[in-house]
N, C-alpha and C positions, 0 to 999 in steps of 0.2 A: 477514488479519483487520485491518480498518481501525478497528474500534471505533465505526463510525458506527451511528446508530440506523436500523433498517430503515424505520420510518415516515417519518423525515426524508428518506431517500434516495428513497423512492417518491414523496413529495410534490414532489420536484424534477424529476420526469419531464415530458416534453413534454405540451402541452395535450390532444393526442389520446389520451393515456393517462390513465385516471381512477383515482384512489385516494382513498378516503374513510377518514379515520382512525377506527379502532375501529368499523367498519361492522358492523351486525347486520341480516340479512335479515328480512323480515316473516315472522312465525310461520306455518307451514303452506304457505308458498310453495315453488315448485319449487327456488328458489335455497337456501332454508333446508334442504331435503332434501339438496341437494348438499353443503352445509356439514356436515350431520350425517354423511353417508356418507364424504366424502373428507378433511375437515379435522380429524377426531378421530384422535389417535395410535392406530395399530393395528400389530400384528405380522403384516404381510401374509405373510411367509415361513412362519409357523407355521400359517396358515389354509389353505394349499394342500393 
């Protein structure tokens, strides 16, 4: 554990890698749907 802020670390990645701080996808877009499904905390083990 380095104590580094994740956003700061990601911002220092090479130019070919893109990271936008506090990014929010457009409402109703496919990307927003992915955020809704995969980035919300879930208890995947109990859902099986």
